N, C-alpha and C positions, 0 to 999 in steps of 0.2 A: 366771134363767128364771121365766117365768110357765106353769106346766105345773099341771096339776090333782094332785089326790092319786090318782086313778085313772089317769093316764097315771105317775105316778112309780111306783105301787106295781107296774105291768104292766113297766115297764121294768127294776126291782128285779128282779122274779122272773124274766124272761128273762136277765138277766146271772148272776143266781145258776144257773140252770139251767144255764148254759153251763158255768162252772166245775165244777159238780157232777158234769157228765155227763163231763167229763175226769177228775175222780178216779175214780168209779164205772167207768169203762173199765178203770181199771190196778188197780182192785181185782178185775175179774172177769176179768182176763185174768191175773192172779195165782193166784186161786182155779184158773182151770183148768188151768196149771201144776201147781199143787199137788197135784189131783185126778187127772191123766191122766201117769201117771210116764214113759210113751212118749212125750211131746212135751217133757219136760225130758231124755231122752236125746238126741232128735233136736236138741234146741237146743246142747246140747252139740255135738255134732257138728259144728253148725253154725260155732260160734265159736272150735272147736280148743282148748277147754278141757278138762282131766281132775278 
């Protein structure tokens, strides 16, 4: 591939940002579940787990 350094840096930044967004979303949702116990109880009722 004959691309410039700026283009490679831009593409790398976009790819890394996409995957970090997925990880950040999982961490954020986990934190919300831990911070608000009522959400945890609602999840247990939905999944029929005790």
